[in-house]
C-alpha positions in Angstrom: 72.9 -4.4 -58.3 70.1 -2.2 -56.9 68.4 -1.0 -53.8 65.5 -2.2 -51.7 62.8 -0.1 -50.2 59.8 -0.7 -47.9 56.6 0.2 -49.7 52.8 -0.1 -49.0 50.3 -1.5 -51.4 47.7 1.2 -51.8 44.6 -1.1 -52.0 45.5 -3.7 -49.3 47.8 -1.5 -47.1 50.1 -4.5 -46.9 53.8 -3.7 -46.5 56.1 -5.1 -49.1 59.7 -4.8 -50.2 60.4 -3.2 -53.6 63.7 -4.0 -55.2 64.8 -1.6 -58.0 67.7 -2.7 -60.2 69.8 -0.5 -62.3 68.2 0.4 -65.6 71.4 -0.5 -67.6 71.2 -4.1 -66.5 68.6 -4.9 -69.2 69.3 -2.3 -71.9 67.1 -3.7 -74.7 63.4 -4.6 -74.9 64.1 -8.3 -75.5 66.1 -8.7 -72.3 63.4 -6.8 -70.3 60.7 -9.2 -71.5 62.9 -12.2 -70.7 63.5 -10.7 -67.2 59.8 -10.8 -66.5 59.5 -14.3 -67.9 62.5 -15.7 -66.0 61.2 -14.0 -62.8 57.9 -15.8 -63.1 59.6 -19.2 -63.8 61.7 -18.8 -60.6 58.7 -17.8 -58.6 56.8 -20.9 -59.7 59.1 -23.0 -57.6 57.3 -23.3 -54.2 59.3 -23.6 -51.0 59.0 -22.2 -47.6 62.7 -21.4 -47.8 62.5 -19.2 -50.8 61.2 -15.6 -50.6 57.7 -14.9 -52.0 57.5 -12.5 -54.9 54.3 -10.8 -55.9 55.2 -8.6 -58.8 57.9 -8.2 -61.4 58.4 -5.9 -64.3 60.2 -3.0 -65.9 59.1 0.6 -65.2 58.0 2.1 -68.5 59.2 5.7 -67.7 62.7 4.9 -66.4 63.4 1.4 -67.7 64.1 0.3 -64.2 63.6 -3.5 -63.6 61.8 -4.1 -60.3 60.5 -6.8 -58.0 57.9 -6.6 -55.3 58.5 -9.2 -52.5 57.4 -10.1 -49.1 58.8 -7.9 -46.4 60.9 -10.0 -44.0 61.9 -9.4 -40.4 65.3 -10.5 -39.4 68.8 -10.2 -40.7 71.1 -11.6 -43.4 73.3 -14.5 -42.5 76.3 -12.3 -43.4 75.2 -9.9 -40.7 74.7 -12.7 -38.2 78.3 -13.8 -39.0 79.6 -10.3 -38.6 78.0 -10.0 -35.2 79.1 -13.4 -33.9 82.5 -13.8 -35.6 81.7 -17.4 -36.3 78.9 -19.7 -35.6 78.5 -23.0 -33.5 78.2 -26.1 -35.6 74.5 -26.8 -34.7 73.5 -23.3 -35.9 75.5 -23.8 -39.1 73.8 -27.1 -39.8 70.4 -25.6 -39.2 70.9 -22.8 -41.7 72.6 -24.9 -44.3 70.0 -27.7 -44.2 67.1 -25.2 -44.8 69.2 -23.6 -47.6 69.8 -27.1 -49.1 66.1 -27.9 -49.1 65.5 -24.7 -51.2 68.4 -25.5 -53.5 67.3 -29.1 -54.2 63.8 -27.9 -55.1 65.1 -25.3 -57.5 67.7 -27.6 -59.0 65.0 -30.1 -59.7 63.4 -27.3 -61.8 66.7 -26.7 -63.6 67.2 -23.4 -61.9 70.7 -22.5 -60.6 71.1 -19.7 -58.1 74.7 -18.8 -59.4 75.4 -16.3 -56.5 74.9 -18.2 -53.3 76.6 -16.4 -50.4 75.8 -15.4 -46.8 74.2 -12.1 -48.0 71.7 -14.0 -50.1 70.6 -16.2 -47.1 68.1 -14.3 -45.0 67.3 -15.3 -41.4 63.6 -14.5 -41.1 62.1 -14.4 -37.7 59.1 -16.8 -37.0 56.4 -15.8 -34.6 57.9 -18.1 -31.9 61.3 -16.4 -32.3 63.0 -19.2 -34.2 64.6 -18.6 -37.6 63.5 -19.7 -41.0 66.0 -19.3 -43.8 64.7 -17.4 -46.9 66.9 -17.8 -50.0 67.1 -14.6 -52.0 67.8 -13.5 -55.6 66.5 -16.4 -57.7 65.4 -15.8 -61.2 67.4 -13.0 -62.6 71.0 -14.3 -62.2 71.1 -16.0 -65.6 69.8 -12.9 -67.5 72.3 -10.6 -65.8 75.1 -12.9 -66.7 74.0 -12.9 -70.3 73.5 -9.1 -70.2 77.0 -8.4 -68.8 78.6 -10.8 -71.3 76.8 -9.0 -74.2 78.3 -5.8 -72.9 81.8 -7.3 -73.0 82.1 -8.6 -69.4 84.2 -11.7 -68.9 82.5 -13.1 -65.8 79.8 -15.8 -65.5 78.2 -13.9 -62.6 78.6 -14.4 -59.0 80.6 -13.4 -55.9 84.2 -14.4 -56.6 85.1 -15.9 -53.2 82.1 -18.3 -53.4 82.1 -18.9 -57.2 82.8 -22.4 -58.6 85.7 -22.7 -61.0 83.4 -23.3 -64.0 81.9 -19.8 -63.3 85.1 -18.2 -64.3 85.0 -19.8 -67.7 83.1 -17.8 -70.3 80.2 -19.7 -71.8 80.5 -22.6 -69.4 77.2 -24.4 -68.8 76.3 -24.2 -65.1 74.4 -26.8 -63.1 73.3 -27.1 -59.5 76.9 -28.3 -58.8 77.9 -24.6 -58.8 75.6 -23.9 -55.9 76.9 -26.9 -54.0 80.4 -25.6 -54.4 79.2 -22.3 -52.9 77.5 -24.2 -50.1 80.9 -25.7 -49.2 82.6 -22.4 -49.2 79.8 -20.9 -47.0 80.2 -23.8 -44.5 83.8 -22.9 -44.1 83.1 -19.2 -43.7 80.5 -19.8 -41.0 82.6 -22.3 -39.0 85.9 -20.4 -39.2 84.6 -16.8 -39.4 86.4 -15.8 -42.6 86.0 -17.0 -46.2 88.4 -19.6 -47.4 89.7 -17.4 -50.3 90.0 -14.2 -48.2 93.8 -13.9 -48.4 94.0 -14.8 -52.1 91.3 -12.3 -53.0 93.0 -9.6 -51.1 96.4 -10.2 -52.7 95.2 -10.9 -56.2 94.4 -7.3 -57.0 92.1 -8.0 -59.9 89.6 -10.5 -61.2 91.9 -12.1 -63.7 94.6 -12.8 -61.1 92.1 -14.2 -58.7 90.4 -16.4 -61.3 93.7 -18.0 -62.2 93.9 -19.2 -58.6 90.3 -20.1 -58.2 90.0 -22.3 -61.3 92.5 -24.7 -59.8 90.3 -25.1 -56.7 91.3 -25.0 -53.1 94.9 -26.1 -52.6 95.5 -25.9 -48.9 93.5 -28.3 -46.7 90.8 -26.3 -44.9 91.7 -27.8 -41.5 95.2 -26.5 -41.8 94.0 -23.1 -43.1 91.5 -22.8 -40.2 94.2 -23.6 -37.7 96.0 -20.4 -38.8 92.8 -18.6 -37.7 93.0 -20.3 -34.3 90.1 -22.7 -35.2 90.2 -26.4 -34.9 88.0 -28.2 -37.4 87.4 -32.0 -37.2 89.8 -34.0 -39.4 86.9 -35.3 -41.5 86.2 -31.8 -42.7 89.1 -32.0 -45.2 87.5 -34.9 -47.1 84.0 -33.3 -47.0 85.3 -29.9 -48.2 87.3 -31.5 -51.0 84.2 -33.2 -52.3 81.9 -30.2 -51.9 84.4 -27.9 -53.7 85.9 -30.3 -56.3 87.1 -28.7 -59.4 85.1 -31.1 -61.6 81.4 -30.5 -61.0 80.5 -34.2 -61.4 82.8 -35.0 -58.4 80.7 -32.9 -56.0 77.8 -34.1 -53.9 74.8 -34.9 -56.1 72.3 -33.0 -54.0 72.6 -30.1 -51.5 70.8 -32.0 -48.8 73.2 -34.9 -49.2 76.1 -32.5 -48.7 74.6 -31.1 -45.5 73.9 -34.5 -44.1 77.5 -35.6 -44.7 78.7 -32.4 -43.0 76.4 -33.1 -40.0 78.1 -36.5 -39.6 81.6 -34.8 -39.7 80.6 -32.2 -37.1 78.6 -34.7 -35.0 75.4 -32.6 -35.3 72.1 -34.2 -36.2 70.5 -32.8 -39.4 66.8 -32.0 -39.6 66.1 -29.7 -36.6 64.4 -26.7 -38.1 64.3 -24.5 -35.0 67.1 -22.2 -34.0 66.7 -19.0 -32.0 69.4 -16.3 -32.2 70.3 -14.8 -28.9 70.3 -11.0 -29.1 69.1 -11.0 -32.7 68.1 -7.5 -33.9 64.3 -7.2 -34.3 64.0 -5.0 -37.3 62.8 -5.1 -40.9 64.9 -6.8 -43.5 64.5 -7.3 -47.2 64.5 -9.6 -50.0 64.9 -10.1 -53.7 63.7 -12.7 -56.4 60.7 -12.7 -58.8 57.0 -12.5 -60.1 53.2 -12.2 -60.7 51.7 -8.6 -61.1 49.7 -6.4 -58.9 48.5 -2.7 -58.7 50.3 0.3 -57.4 52.5 0.9 -54.4 53.7 4.0 -52.6 56.8 4.7 -50.5 56.3 3.8 -46.9 57.8 5.5 -43.9 61.0 7.5 -44.3 63.5 4.7 -44.2 65.7 2.7 -46.5 66.2 -1.0 -46.1 69.6 -2.5 -47.0 69.6 -4.9 -49.9 70.6 -8.4 -48.8 72.1 -9.1 -52.3 74.4 -6.1 -51.9 75.1 -6.4 -48.2 74.5 -3.4 -46.1 77.5 -1.0 -46.3 77.0 1.9 -48.7 79.2 1.5 -51.7 78.3 4.1 -54.3 74.6 3.5 -54.0 73.0 6.6 -52.5 69.4 6.8 -51.5 67.5 9.9 -50.4 65.0 9.4 -47.6 61.4 10.1 -48.3 60.0 12.9 -46.2 56.5 11.6 -45.7 54.5 8.4 -46.2 52.5 10.3 -48.9 55.5 11.7 -50.8 54.8 9.2 -53.5 51.2 8.5 -54.3 49.5 6.5 -57.0 46.9 7.5 -59.4 43.9 5.3 -60.5 44.8 1.9 -61.7 43.3 -0.3 -64.4 42.5 -3.9 -63.7 44.1 -5.0 -67.0 47.7 -4.0 -66.1 49.7 -2.8 -63.1 50.5 0.9 -62.8 54.1 1.6 -63.7 53.9 5.4 -63.2 53.6 5.3 -59.4 56.5 3.0 -59.2 58.6 5.3 -61.4 57.7 8.3 -59.2 58.6 6.3 -56.1 62.0 5.5 -57.5 62.6 9.1 -58.5 61.9 10.3 -55.0 63.9 7.6 -53.4 66.8 8.4 -55.7 68.6 5.4 -57.3 72.4 5.4 -57.3 74.9 3.6 -59.4 77.0 0.7 -58.1 80.7 1.1 -58.1 81.7 -1.8 -60.2 85.5 -1.2 -59.9 85.5 -1.9 -56.2 83.5 -5.2 -56.1 86.4 -7.7 -55.9 88.3 -6.4 -52.9 85.2 -5.3 -51.0 83.7 -8.7 -51.5 86.9 -10.3 -50.3 86.8 -8.3 -47.1 83.1 -9.0 -46.6 82.9 -12.7 -45.8 83.6 -12.6 -42.1 83.9 -10.5 -39.0 85.7 -10.4 -35.7 86.7 -13.8 -34.5 84.7 -15.4 -31.7 84.6 -18.8 -30.1 82.3 -21.7 -30.4 81.9 -25.1 -28.7 83.3 -28.4 -30.1 83.6 -30.1 -32.5 85.0 -26.8 -33.9 87.3 -25.6 -31.2 89.4 -22.4 -30.8 93.1 -22.9 -30.3 94.7 -21.3 -27.2 97.9 -19.4 -27.1 99.6 -22.4 -25.4 100.6 -25.5 -27.4 97.8 -27.9 -28.3 94.2 -27.1 -29.2 91.5 -26.7 -26.5 87.8 -26.2 -26.8 86.7 -22.6 -26.0 83.6 -21.1 -24.5 80.5 -20.5 -26.7 80.4 -17.4 -28.8 78.6 -14.4 -27.6 76.9 -12.0 -30.0 78.0 -8.4 -30.0 76.0 -5.4 -31.0 75.2 -5.2 -34.8 77.8 -3.5 -36.8 78.1 -2.5 -40.4 77.8 -5.4 -42.8 80.8 -6.5 -44.8 81.6 -4.8 -48.0 79.8 -6.1 -51.1 81.0 -8.2 -53.9 79.3 -8.2 -57.3 76.1 -10.1 -57.0 73.3 -11.2 -59.1 69.9 -12.1 -58.5 
C-alpha cells in the first residue's frame, strides 16, 4: 500500500511519521478530495488507542497521497507474535481490550476499519515501560475499496485470513460486525500462534478459491484445530469463536468490548487491566498510519527507513533508498494559507517509492499470521508428546526476526 518514513517538522523540529501511498490508489481528482475528507472524518474520532494524525493530503507534483502521523516507539502486534510464537491469555486480553475500546468508539461514529489484523495493532511504549495499543489505518480503507472496485478489482478490501465473509461479496454493505469477526480471528492467532485459515490460504492458490471457503465461515471447531498445533484451548472457546466469527453479521457480538469481556470469562482472565510490559521488547522507532489536519513542511530525518505496520516489515517489492543526510531534503518558505506540497514531493523522490507486488499478496499474507510455536501458561496449554494435555512453561521471547510476509491491506 505504501511506505512510512521518519521525518522532522521544519518549524517545530518534532519528529513525525510520514506515510506515502502509491499514486495509483487515487487516480482521479474526485477520489483525492474524498481521501482528504475521509481522513479528517476518521481523525475526528478521539481515542487514546487510535494513532494521532496531523496532516493529510495529496502531493501536487507526484499525485502521491500522504499522511503525517505521530511517531510511535514499540512494535507491531504481528512482530510481537513472531518473536513469542504465541502469547499468554492475560497479554492477549490486554491488547484485545484496548483494541476493542478503539473499535467501539469508531463504530459509534459509523466508521469500519475493514482491515483489522496484528500488523495494524501497534504496541506503543509508555514512559513506564507498559504498552498502549494504537490502532492504525483508519480513514482510507473505504476509499481504497471503492478505488480498486472501480479499477475492476473483485475484493471488498482487507487481509483475506482476517476478512469477514461479507467482505468477499462485491457491493456488500459493511458494518462494525466485520471488525468483530476479525477480532475473533486475531484472538485465535494470538493464542495459538498461527492464523485459523493458514492451511486453507496456503492450499487455495488464489483469491477466488479461498473466498469460496471463507464465505462459508469456519467449519472445524477451533479447539480441535488448535490441538493439531499442540495447543489446548478451553472448551468454551468453541462457542465464543462461533459467535465472534458467525457467517451472519447480526449473529456476532454487538460490541467489540462485549466480545472481549466474554473471551476473558472463557480464558479465566479479568478484563480491564491496561498495563502490560513486554519482556525483552525492542526499544526502537515504529510507525503508524491513519488520517488528518494540515501543517507546514517536513524534511527527511536521519538516514533510516521505518517499516509500515500496515504492510508488515518484510520487503515485498517496495524498495526504499536511504537518505544520505538529514538535509538531503529541505523545504523552501511556506505560506500560512496552505501546507507546502513541494518539500514533501522532493522528500518522496529522494526516498524512492516502490510499487507493491499485488500478485503475491494472498500467499504472503497466509504465511504471515504467526511465527515459531512457543509455550504459554494455562488456561491455554501446550500438549506434550505423551498422551493427554499438560500445561507448559511460560513463553520466552526470542530475538526479533523478520516480520511475516504481507497481505493486501488498506488503511
